[in-house]
C-alpha positions as CSV (number, residue, x, y, z in Angstrom):
1,M,16.7,16.2,11.0
2,I,13.7,14.9,12.9
3,V,11.8,11.9,11.4
4,S,8.1,11.5,12.5
5,V,6.9,7.9,12.7
6,V,3.1,7.7,12.5
7,V,1.7,4.3,13.6
8,S,-2.0,3.5,13.3
9,N,-3.5,0.9,15.6
10,Y,-6.7,-0.8,16.1
11,N,-7.0,-3.9,18.3
12,Y,-3.5,-5.2,17.6
13,A,-2.2,-5.2,21.2
14,R,-0.6,-8.6,20.5
15,F,1.5,-7.2,17.7
16,L,2.2,-3.7,19.1
17,P,5.5,-4.7,21.1
18,A,7.2,-6.1,18.0
19,C,6.2,-3.1,15.9
20,L,7.3,-0.5,18.4
21,D,10.5,-2.3,19.3
22,S,11.5,-2.3,15.7
23,V,11.1,1.4,15.6
24,L,12.9,2.0,18.8
25,A,15.8,-0.1,17.5
26,Q,16.5,2.2,14.5
27,T,20.1,3.2,14.0
28,Y,18.9,6.7,13.4
29,K,17.7,8.1,16.7
30,K,16.1,11.5,16.0
31,L,12.6,10.0,15.9
32,E,9.3,11.4,17.0
33,I,7.1,8.3,17.5
34,I,3.3,8.8,17.4
35,V,0.8,6.0,17.8
36,V,-2.8,6.8,17.1
37,D,-5.1,4.3,18.7
38,D,-8.3,4.3,16.8
39,G,-10.8,3.2,19.5
40,S,-9.2,-0.2,20.3
41,T,-11.2,-2.4,22.7
42,D,-8.3,-4.9,23.5
43,D,-5.3,-4.2,25.7
44,S,-3.7,-1.7,23.4
45,R,-3.9,1.1,25.9
46,V,-1.9,-0.9,28.5
47,V,0.8,-1.8,26.0
48,L,1.1,1.8,24.7
49,E,1.3,3.2,28.2
50,S,4.2,0.8,29.0
51,Y,6.2,2.5,26.2
52,A,5.7,6.1,27.6
53,P,7.5,8.5,27.3
54,R,9.5,7.0,24.4
55,V,6.3,6.7,22.4
56,R,3.6,9.3,22.3
57,A,0.1,7.6,22.3
58,I,-3.0,9.4,21.1
59,F,-6.4,7.8,21.8
60,Q,-9.4,8.6,19.7
61,P,-12.8,7.1,19.0
62,N,-13.0,4.6,16.1
63,G,-13.0,6.6,12.9
64,G,-11.2,4.3,10.5
65,Q,-7.5,4.1,9.5
66,A,-7.5,7.3,7.4
67,S,-8.8,9.2,10.3
68,A,-6.0,7.8,12.5
69,I,-3.3,8.6,10.0
70,N,-4.6,12.1,9.5
71,R,-4.5,12.7,13.2
72,G,-0.9,11.4,13.5
73,V,0.2,13.6,10.6
74,A,-1.5,16.6,12.1
75,E,0.3,16.0,15.4
76,S,3.7,15.5,13.9
77,N,6.6,17.9,13.6
78,G,9.2,16.0,11.6
79,D,10.8,17.0,8.3
80,V,10.2,13.5,7.0
81,L,7.3,11.2,7.8
82,C,7.3,7.4,7.9
83,F,4.2,5.3,8.2
84,L,3.6,2.0,9.9
85,D,0.7,-0.4,10.6
86,S,0.9,-1.8,14.1
87,D,1.0,-5.4,12.9
88,D,4.2,-4.7,10.8
89,G,7.7,-3.5,11.5
90,W,11.1,-2.4,10.3
91,A,14.7,-3.4,9.9
92,P,17.0,-1.4,12.2
93,E,18.5,0.6,9.2
94,K,15.3,1.5,7.6
95,V,15.1,5.2,8.5
96,E,18.8,5.7,7.9
97,R,18.6,4.3,4.4
98,V,15.5,6.4,3.6
99,L,17.3,9.6,4.7
100,A,20.4,8.7,2.7
101,V,18.3,8.4,-0.4
102,L,16.5,11.7,0.2
103,N,19.9,13.4,0.8
104,Q,21.3,11.9,-2.4
105,H,18.2,12.9,-4.5
106,P,16.9,16.3,-3.3
107,E,14.4,16.4,-6.2
108,I,12.3,13.5,-4.9
109,G,9.5,13.8,-2.3
110,W,8.9,10.2,-1.4
111,V,10.6,6.8,-1.0
112,R,9.4,3.3,-1.0
113,H,11.2,0.0,-0.2
114,K,10.4,-3.7,0.1
115,A,9.2,-5.7,3.1
116,R,9.5,-9.4,3.9
117,M,6.3,-11.2,4.4
118,V,6.1,-13.0,7.7
119,D,3.4,-15.2,9.3
120,E,1.6,-14.4,12.5
121,S,4.5,-15.5,14.6
122,Q,6.9,-13.4,12.6
123,R,8.5,-16.4,10.8
124,P,9.7,-15.3,7.3
125,L,7.7,-16.4,4.3
126,S,9.0,-16.7,0.8
127,S,7.7,-13.5,-0.7
128,V,8.6,-9.8,-0.5
129,A,6.4,-6.8,-1.5
130,P,6.0,-4.6,-3.4
131,M,7.4,-6.4,-6.4
132,F,9.9,-4.4,-8.3
133,S,13.5,-4.7,-9.5
134,G,16.3,-2.2,-9.1
135,S,16.8,1.0,-7.1
136,K,15.6,3.9,-9.2
137,S,13.6,7.1,-9.5
138,I,9.9,7.0,-10.0
139,P,8.4,9.6,-12.3
140,A,5.2,11.3,-11.1
141,D,3.1,9.6,-13.8
142,P,-0.5,8.7,-12.8
143,A,-0.5,5.9,-15.3
144,L,2.1,4.0,-13.3
145,F,-0.2,4.1,-10.3
146,L,-3.5,3.5,-12.0
147,E,-2.1,0.5,-14.0
148,R,-0.7,-0.9,-10.6
149,V,3.0,-0.7,-11.8
150,V,3.8,1.2,-8.6
151,T,2.3,0.0,-5.3
152,V,3.4,0.3,-1.7
153,Q,2.3,-0.7,1.8
154,P,2.2,2.1,4.4
155,G,5.1,0.6,6.3
156,C,7.3,0.8,3.2
157,L,6.5,4.5,2.6
158,A,8.2,7.7,3.6
159,I,7.5,11.3,2.4
160,T,8.9,14.7,3.0
161,R,7.0,17.3,4.9
162,Q,6.5,19.4,1.8
163,V,4.7,16.5,0.2
164,A,2.7,15.7,3.3
165,D,1.4,19.3,3.4
166,K,-0.1,18.7,0.0
167,V,-1.4,15.2,0.6
168,F,-3.0,15.4,4.0
169,P,-5.7,15.2,5.3
170,I,-6.7,12.3,3.1
171,I,-10.4,11.9,2.7
172,V,-12.0,8.5,1.9
173,T,-15.2,9.4,0.1
174,P,-18.3,7.2,0.0
175,A,-17.2,5.8,-3.3
176,L,-14.0,4.6,-1.6
177,A,-15.6,3.4,1.6
178,F,-13.8,0.1,1.7
179,D,-10.6,0.6,3.6
180,A,-8.8,2.4,0.7
181,D,-6.7,4.7,2.8
182,D,-3.4,3.4,1.6
183,A,-4.4,3.7,-2.1
184,V,-5.9,7.2,-1.6
185,M,-2.7,8.3,0.1
186,L,-0.5,7.0,-2.8
187,A,-2.8,8.5,-5.4
188,R,-2.7,11.9,-3.8
189,I,1.2,11.6,-3.6
190,F,1.3,10.9,-7.4
191,A,-1.1,13.9,-7.9
192,T,1.3,16.3,-6.3
193,G,3.6,15.8,-9.4
194,Q,6.5,15.0,-7.1
195,P,8.8,12.1,-8.2
196,G,9.7,9.3,-5.8
197,Y,12.4,6.7,-5.4
198,S,12.4,2.8,-5.1
199,I,15.0,1.3,-2.7
200,D,15.5,-2.3,-3.9
201,E,16.1,-3.5,-0.3
202,V,14.0,-5.4,2.3
203,L,13.8,-2.9,5.1
204,G,10.8,-4.2,7.0
205,F,8.4,-7.0,7.6
206,Y,4.7,-7.3,6.5
207,R,2.7,-9.7,8.6
208,R,0.1,-12.1,7.2
209,H,-2.5,-13.2,9.7
210,A,-6.1,-14.1,10.0
211,G,-7.1,-10.6,11.3
212,E,-6.1,-8.8,8.1
213,R,-8.7,-6.7,6.4
214,F,-8.2,-8.6,3.1
215,G,-6.4,-11.8,2.5
216,A,-6.5,-15.3,1.0
217,H,-9.7,-16.2,2.8
218,D,-11.8,-14.3,0.2
219,I,-9.8,-13.6,-3.0
220,P,-12.8,-12.6,-5.1
221,K,-13.8,-9.9,-2.5
222,L,-10.1,-8.7,-2.5
223,L,-10.0,-8.5,-6.3
224,R,-13.4,-6.7,-6.5
225,R,-12.2,-4.2,-3.9
226,E,-9.0,-3.6,-5.8
227,A,-10.9,-3.0,-9.1
228,D,-13.4,-0.6,-7.3
229,V,-10.5,1.3,-5.7
230,A,-8.6,1.7,-9.0
231,E,-11.7,2.8,-10.9
232,A,-12.7,5.4,-8.2
233,L,-9.2,6.7,-7.8
234,A,-8.9,7.6,-11.4
235,G,-11.0,10.8,-10.6
236,I,-8.1,12.1,-8.4
237,F,-6.2,12.8,-11.6
238,G,-9.0,14.6,-13.3
239,D,-11.4,13.2,-15.9
240,R,-9.3,10.1,-16.5
241,P,-11.1,6.9,-17.6
242,A,-10.9,3.7,-15.6
243,P,-7.6,1.9,-16.2
244,S,-7.3,-1.5,-17.9
245,A,-6.3,-3.1,-14.5
246,T,-9.8,-2.7,-13.2
247,F,-11.3,-4.8,-16.1
248,K,-8.5,-7.4,-15.8
249,L,-9.5,-7.9,-12.2
250,R,-13.2,-8.2,-13.0
251,A,-12.6,-10.7,-15.7
252,I,-10.5,-12.9,-13.2
253,V,-13.3,-12.7,-10.7
254,G,-15.7,-13.9,-13.4
255,A,-13.4,-16.9,-14.1
256,M,-13.2,-17.7,-10.4
257,E,-17.1,-17.8,-10.4
258,G,-17.0,-20.4,-13.2
259,A,-17.7,-18.1,-16.1
260,S,-16.6,-19.4,-19.5
261,W,-14.6,-17.3,-22.0
262,W,-17.8,-16.1,-23.7
263,D,-19.8,-15.5,-20.6
264,T,-20.6,-11.8,-20.2
265,R,-19.1,-11.7,-16.7
266,R,-15.7,-12.5,-18.2
267,R,-16.0,-11.3,-21.8
268,Q,-17.3,-7.8,-21.2
269,P,-14.6,-6.7,-18.8
270,F,-11.9,-8.1,-21.2
271,L,-13.3,-6.1,-24.1
272,R,-13.6,-2.9,-22.1
273,G,-10.1,-3.6,-20.9
274,L,-8.8,-3.8,-24.5
275,S,-10.5,-0.4,-25.2
276,A,-8.7,1.1,-22.2
277,V,-5.4,-0.4,-23.4
278,M,-5.8,1.1,-26.9
279,R,-6.1,4.5,-25.3
280,L,-2.5,4.1,-24.3
281,W,-1.2,4.2,-27.8
282,R,0.9,7.3,-27.1
283,R,2.7,5.0,-24.5
284,P,3.6,2.0,-26.6
285,Q,5.6,0.1,-23.9
286,L,2.8,0.6,-21.3
287,M,0.2,-0.4,-23.9
288,V,2.0,-3.7,-24.7
289,R,2.6,-4.5,-21.0
290,Q,-1.0,-3.9,-20.0
291,G,-2.4,-5.6,-23.1
292,T,-0.3,-8.7,-22.4
293,S,-1.3,-8.7,-18.8
294,L,-5.0,-8.4,-19.6
295,T,-4.9,-11.1,-22.2
296,M,-3.0,-13.5,-19.9
297,A,-5.6,-12.8,-17.2
298,F,-8.5,-13.5,-19.5
299,M,-7.0,-16.6,-21.3
300,V,-5.2,-18.3,-18.3
301,P,-6.6,-16.8,-15.1
302,D,-5.4,-19.8,-13.1
303,F,-1.8,-18.9,-14.0
304,W,-2.3,-15.3,-13.0
305,L,-3.9,-16.4,-9.7
306,R,-1.0,-18.8,-8.9
307,R,1.4,-15.9,-9.4
308,L,-0.6,-13.7,-7.2
309,A,-0.8,-16.3,-4.4
310,K,3.0,-16.9,-4.6
311,S,3.8,-13.1,-4.5
312,Q,1.5,-12.7,-1.5
313,S,2.6,-15.8,0.4
314,W,-1.0,-17.0,0.3
315,P,-2.0,-20.7,0.1
316,P,-2.2,-22.0,-3.5
317,V,-5.5,-21.0,-5.1
318,N,-7.6,-24.0,-6.1
């Protein structure tokens, strides 16, 4: 079985060697490695040419990460596809473990795992992501995605060719024109109705650095982006209303801007979030979980932000 590895790169020449070396070091060797360089202006071309012919490099004008991933998938031939950002990397057994799960569970169409967060010099930080506990199947339930119960970084995701044919090309619409490619991809995977599987193992690293698109330097911007993405993606699943998670994030942003409990910036999102929670009455466990999360974020946003900072290995939020 051939596994296609699709790497997207834009101006990360300094991180490319660690990324590609981690792929080339895989214990599973039947790999097709494709790097789509999305119009880099640094030394990425020089680095990529030094890895030929082990790595196939495709150079295209800058079109955004979604465009780069689409191109890589279109050029790939593997039965399974794995994705990777060029500033991240994998443990040597990553692909082997993913294939073992796919062989053991032929009903699933995609797999996720955890990654260790590292700093710019690849020194391990305290956190792993995404946060979940236990290896288990994931039902194709849009609520789990829209309520942020299931998340995944591209470098922690693998899908079968059958799923890829239904998901790609991914299109980032004007309503999602804020680097939402990873979220769109996961939403479209859920929309296929194909169940997935969580591997409770750290099989890669996720680099925190100053050049990230979103990070600790502007948390309100990050939270607004996450709320906008969740609200817009609800449309992928039909005429579904915005999930309570969007209102939770907007209430937290209001608190970070100094709004009191009864300020409209904080109170209105909370009340709209409660309305969204009540619509989950057919799913009592989900309703209780989301209602509790929303209330905690409204009442004690500092506690929620400290947990977020810890989970993402960010500096403490003041």
